C-alpha positions as CSV (number, residue, x, y, z in Angstrom):
1,M,-4.2,114.1,-155.6
2,R,-2.6,116.8,-157.5
3,R,1.1,117.6,-157.3
4,H,2.2,121.1,-157.0
5,G,5.4,121.8,-158.9
6,Q,7.7,124.7,-158.3
7,T,6.7,127.9,-160.0
8,G,8.8,130.9,-160.8
9,F,10.9,132.4,-163.5
10,T,13.3,130.6,-165.6
11,I,16.9,131.8,-166.0
12,V,16.2,132.8,-169.5
13,E,13.3,135.1,-168.4
14,L,15.5,136.6,-165.7
15,M,18.3,137.3,-168.3
16,I,15.8,139.0,-170.6
17,V,14.6,141.3,-167.8
18,V,18.2,142.2,-166.9
19,M,19.0,142.8,-170.5
20,V,16.0,145.2,-170.9
21,I,16.9,147.1,-167.8
22,G,20.5,147.4,-169.0
23,I,19.4,148.8,-172.4
24,L,17.1,151.3,-170.8
25,A,19.8,152.4,-168.4
26,A,22.3,152.9,-171.3
27,I,19.7,155.0,-173.2
28,V,18.4,157.0,-170.2
29,L,21.5,157.8,-168.2
30,P,23.3,160.1,-170.8
31,S,20.0,162.1,-171.2
32,V,19.7,162.5,-167.4
33,R,23.3,163.8,-167.3
34,N,22.6,166.3,-170.1
35,Y,19.5,167.5,-168.4
36,A,21.4,167.9,-165.1
37,V,24.1,170.0,-166.8
38,R,21.5,172.1,-168.6
39,A,19.7,172.8,-165.3
40,K,23.0,173.9,-163.8
41,M,23.7,176.1,-166.8
42,S,20.3,177.8,-166.5
43,E,21.2,178.6,-162.9
44,A,24.5,180.0,-164.0
45,L,22.8,182.2,-166.6
46,L,20.7,183.7,-163.8
47,A,23.9,185.3,-162.6
48,L,23.8,187.5,-165.7
49,A,20.6,189.2,-164.6
50,P,21.9,191.9,-162.2
51,C,24.5,193.1,-164.6
52,K,22.1,193.0,-167.5
53,G,19.9,195.4,-165.6
54,A,22.8,197.7,-164.6
55,V,24.1,197.9,-168.2
56,T,20.6,198.5,-169.6
57,E,20.0,201.2,-167.1
58,V,23.2,203.1,-167.9
59,Y,22.5,203.0,-171.7
60,Q,18.8,203.8,-171.3
61,S,19.7,206.9,-169.3
62,L,22.0,207.9,-172.2
63,A,25.0,208.1,-169.8
64,D,28.5,207.2,-170.8
65,P,29.7,203.7,-169.9
66,P,31.7,203.6,-166.7
67,G,34.4,201.4,-168.0
68,A,35.5,197.8,-167.6
69,G,34.7,196.4,-164.1
70,N,32.9,199.6,-163.0
71,W,29.3,198.8,-163.8
72,G,28.5,198.1,-160.1
73,C,27.4,194.5,-160.6
74,E,30.7,192.6,-160.7
75,A,31.1,190.0,-158.1
76,V,33.1,186.8,-157.0
77,N,31.6,183.6,-155.6
78,V,28.3,184.5,-157.2
79,S,26.7,181.1,-156.9
80,Q,27.5,177.4,-156.8
81,Y,28.1,177.4,-160.5
82,V,29.5,180.9,-161.1
83,S,32.9,181.8,-159.7
84,Q,32.8,185.5,-160.9
85,T,31.0,188.0,-162.9
86,T,32.9,190.6,-164.9
87,T,32.1,193.4,-167.4
88,T,34.0,194.9,-170.3
89,E,34.4,198.5,-171.2
90,F,31.1,198.8,-173.1
91,G,29.0,196.4,-171.0
92,T,29.6,192.9,-172.2
93,I,29.0,190.6,-169.2
94,L,31.1,187.5,-168.6
95,V,30.4,184.8,-166.1
96,T,33.0,182.2,-165.2
97,L,31.6,178.7,-164.6
98,R,32.5,176.3,-161.9
99,G,31.1,173.3,-160.1
100,F,30.0,171.3,-163.1
101,N,32.7,168.6,-162.5
102,D,33.2,168.7,-166.3
103,G,36.4,170.1,-167.8
104,R,34.5,171.1,-170.9
105,L,32.6,173.8,-168.8
106,D,34.5,174.5,-165.6
107,S,36.6,177.6,-165.7
108,H,35.1,178.7,-169.0
109,D,33.2,182.0,-169.7
110,I,29.7,182.7,-171.0
111,S,29.1,186.2,-172.4
112,L,26.1,188.4,-172.7
113,A,26.5,191.5,-174.9
114,P,24.2,194.5,-175.5
115,I,23.2,194.9,-179.1
116,D,21.5,197.7,-181.0
117,N,18.9,197.2,-183.8
118,T,21.7,196.8,-186.4
119,G,23.4,194.0,-184.4
120,S,26.3,196.2,-183.3
121,L,28.0,196.4,-179.9
122,P,28.0,199.7,-178.1
123,T,30.8,202.2,-178.8
124,G,30.0,204.8,-176.2
125,G,27.2,206.8,-174.6
126,G,23.8,207.3,-176.2
127,F,23.6,203.7,-177.2
128,I,20.1,202.1,-177.2
129,V,20.1,198.5,-176.2
130,R,17.6,196.6,-178.4
131,T,18.5,193.0,-177.6
132,W,21.2,190.9,-176.0
133,R,23.5,188.4,-177.6
134,C,24.2,185.4,-175.3
135,G,26.8,182.7,-175.7
136,S,28.6,184.1,-178.7
137,P,32.4,183.4,-179.1
138,I,32.7,186.9,-180.6
139,D,31.9,188.4,-177.2
140,G,34.1,186.2,-175.1
141,T,32.3,182.8,-174.6
142,D,35.0,180.3,-174.7
143,I,33.0,177.1,-174.6
144,L,33.3,174.9,-177.7
145,P,30.4,175.4,-180.1
146,Q,29.2,171.8,-179.8
147,Y,28.8,172.1,-176.1
148,I,27.0,175.4,-176.5
149,Q,24.4,173.6,-178.6
150,Q,24.3,170.7,-176.2
151,Y,24.1,172.5,-172.9
152,M,22.9,176.1,-173.3
153,P,19.2,177.1,-173.4
154,G,17.8,178.0,-176.8
155,S,17.9,181.7,-175.8
156,C,21.6,181.6,-175.3
157,R,23.3,180.0,-178.3
158,G,25.1,183.0,-179.8
């Protein structure tokens, strides 16, 4: 007759499994948080699109800029992650962030500025918008540079 002994895992094997799970969690969780913030930031940047179109349209029609806050695209409570969209005199767009539950980002601004082929901001009518500068402290972005690199998409890093 054969005796059947108890089978199962030893305490050492269980401790090794728990340790591996703990190490994986310590490595993965910060990355997941960063990706979640980047996804929220991408949604916030979509709030720039209506103003970007309005500013481009004014300059492409060779009209004079209407002045700060008069571009027709300014709004409050824009989305879950944007509390307001404002514009400056010559069409630089600012969105104020909210809902990130992160003091490094909440209540801070991201800018999007129209640029000509020399890299200059507009100074009046007749300006041709060649590109846009996004996330630059020069234009009003007040997020610290290390967080711009960490959380902003590659197309919006100043």
